C-alpha positions in Angstrom: 17.2 -2.0 14.0 14.1 -1.7 11.4 14.9 1.3 8.4 12.5 3.7 9.1 13.9 3.1 12.9 17.0 3.7 12.2 15.6 7.3 9.8 13.6 8.3 12.8 17.4 7.7 14.7 19.0 9.6 12.5 16.9 12.3 12.2 17.0 12.8 16.3 21.0 13.4 15.3 20.2 15.8 13.3 17.5 17.6 15.2 20.1 17.2 18.1 23.0 19.2 16.4 20.5 22.0 15.3 19.7 22.2 18.4 23.5 22.7 19.8 24.3 24.8 16.8 23.9 28.5 17.1 23.5 28.6 13.6 21.0 26.2 13.7 22.3 24.2 11.2 23.9 20.5 12.0 27.2 20.7 10.4 29.2 17.5 8.1 31.6 16.5 10.9 29.5 16.2 14.1 27.1 13.6 11.7 30.1 11.7 10.0 28.9 8.5 11.5 25.3 9.5 9.7 26.2 10.3 6.6 24.9 8.4 4.2 22.0 8.2 6.5 21.3 11.8 6.5 22.0 11.6 2.6 18.8 8.9 1.9 16.7 11.5 4.4 17.2 14.1 2.0 16.2 12.1 -0.6 12.6 11.6 1.5 12.6 14.9 2.0 13.2 14.9 5.8 16.2 17.1 6.1 17.3 19.6 3.9 21.0 21.1 2.8 22.8 24.1 3.3 23.5 26.0 0.3 27.0 27.4 -1.1 26.1 30.7 0.8 24.6 29.5 3.5 28.1 27.1 3.4 30.0 30.1 3.4 28.3 31.5 5.6 29.1 28.6 8.0 32.6 28.4 7.2 33.4 31.8 8.1 31.4 31.5 11.3 33.1 28.3 12.6 36.6 29.0 10.9 36.6 26.1 8.9 35.9 25.1 5.6 32.2 23.3 6.0 31.5 21.0 3.3 28.2 20.3 3.6 25.3 21.4 6.4 21.9 19.3 6.9 18.4 20.4 8.9 15.3 19.1 9.2 12.4 20.1 6.9 9.2 20.6 8.2 8.0 16.7 7.2 11.1 15.5 9.2 10.7 17.8 12.3 6.7 16.6 12.6 7.8 12.9 11.5 10.3 12.9 14.7 7.8 14.7 16.9 5.1 12.3 16.1 7.7 9.5 16.7 8.3 10.1 20.0 4.7 10.3 20.8 3.7 7.3 18.6 1.9 4.2 20.9 4.3 1.8 22.1 3.2 -1.7 21.1 1.5 -3.9 23.1 3.9 -5.9 25.5 4.8 -9.3 23.9 4.8 -11.2 27.1 1.6 -12.9 27.6 0.3 -12.7 31.3 -0.8 -15.5 34.0 -2.9 -17.8 32.4 -3.0 -17.0 28.9 -1.2 -18.1 25.6 0.4 -16.3 23.1 -1.2 -17.4 19.5 -0.1 -15.7 16.3 -3.2 -16.3 13.1 -2.4 -15.7 10.1 -4.6 -13.2 7.8 -6.9 -15.4 6.8 -8.2 -16.8 10.1 -8.0 -13.4 11.6 -10.6 -13.0 8.8 -12.5 -16.1 10.3 -12.5 -15.0 13.4 -13.9 -11.3 13.3 -16.6 -12.2 11.6 -17.6 -14.9 14.8 -16.6 -11.6 17.1 -19.1 -10.1 14.9 -21.8 -12.3 14.8 -21.9 -12.5 18.6 -25.4 -11.0 19.8 -26.7 -13.7 17.7 -25.6 -17.0 18.0 -26.2 -19.6 20.8 -23.1 -20.3 21.7 -20.9 -16.2 21.1 -17.3 -15.7 21.9 -16.2 -16.7 25.6 -15.5 -13.5 27.8 -12.9 -10.4 26.2 -12.7 -12.4 23.1 -14.3 -9.7 21.0 -11.7 -6.8 22.6 -8.4 -9.3 22.1 -9.8 -9.3 18.5 -10.1 -5.9 17.7 -6.6 -5.0 19.6 -4.7 -7.6 17.9 -1.8 -6.4 16.4 0.1 -7.8 13.2 3.5 -8.5 13.4 5.1 -7.3 10.1 8.2 -9.5 10.4 5.8 -13.1 9.4 2.6 -11.3 8.4 0.6 -12.3 11.8 -2.0 -11.3 14.5 -0.9 -12.1 18.3 -3.2 -11.8 20.9 -2.6 -13.4 24.1 -5.6 -16.3 25.2 -7.2 -17.8 27.9 -7.4 -21.9 27.5 -11.6 -21.1 27.0 -11.0 -18.1 24.7 -8.3 -20.9 23.2 -11.3 -24.2 23.3 -14.1 -20.8 21.8 -11.4 -19.8 18.5 -11.2 -23.4 17.7 -14.7 -23.4 18.0 -15.2 -20.3 15.3 -12.2 -22.3 13.3 -14.9 -25.1 13.0 -18.2 -23.1 11.6 -15.6 -21.8 8.8 -14.4 -24.8 8.2 -18.2 -26.7 7.9 -19.1 -23.8 6.1 -16.4 -22.7 3.2 -12.9 -23.6 4.1 -10.6 -26.2 6.8 -7.4 -24.4 6.4 -8.1 -22.0 10.0 -9.0 -25.6 11.8 -6.6 -27.5 10.4 -4.0 -25.3 10.8 -4.9 -24.3 14.4 -5.3 -28.0 15.0 -1.2 -28.4 13.8 -0.6 -25.6 15.6 -2.3 -25.6 19.7 -3.1 -29.1 19.1 -7.3 -27.8 19.8 -9.8 -29.2 17.6 -13.8 -28.1 17.8 -15.6 -31.7 18.4 -19.4 -30.6 18.1 -21.5 -33.2 21.0 -17.7 -33.9 23.1 -18.1 -33.3 26.3 -16.1 -29.9 26.1 -18.4 -28.9 23.6 -20.8 -27.5 26.5 -17.8 -25.3 28.0 -16.4 -24.1 24.8 -18.0 -21.0 24.8 -20.2 -19.8 26.7 -23.6 -19.6 26.7 -26.2 -16.8 25.1 -28.9 -15.0 27.5 -32.1 -17.4 27.4 -30.6 -20.4 25.7 
């Protein structure tokens, strides 16, 4: 589990114990399984600990010694609330007829330029490619952007990387060819269908 997810899980544990306790504190024996995480949260200002007077009052309430007790700070409360309503990552399984494509940042930069020039290109992007580019999510684990593309869109991406290759760098096109076996070749039979023709051409 990623570190931030573990932090949110620990916050939820503190919040749950707060809600069930009449005095509004999560106590040491209830949080023993996540003790170290709770202490880490305190260092980040997401929970606060009961002071000496509060611990004495809690000990009297519980009828046994309370060594420490915690509750969410304002920031901890808001982080937990936000995490419960945050947008969920897009489904990683491609739909029918689509292929999962992972692009490095420089490839995405080239593809974004291609999409931005759509209205001025004689061979503009294939249908819905722009939406795929705009909504692509970066997988931080591998520093790759994930898209789900049709065969037509794949050919169009190869065309975009060919433009980039001829004007600046071959790395992006070469990597795409190596990873997906698709290369744009001007004048080939596939050239005419790489991307949809623009209006009036």
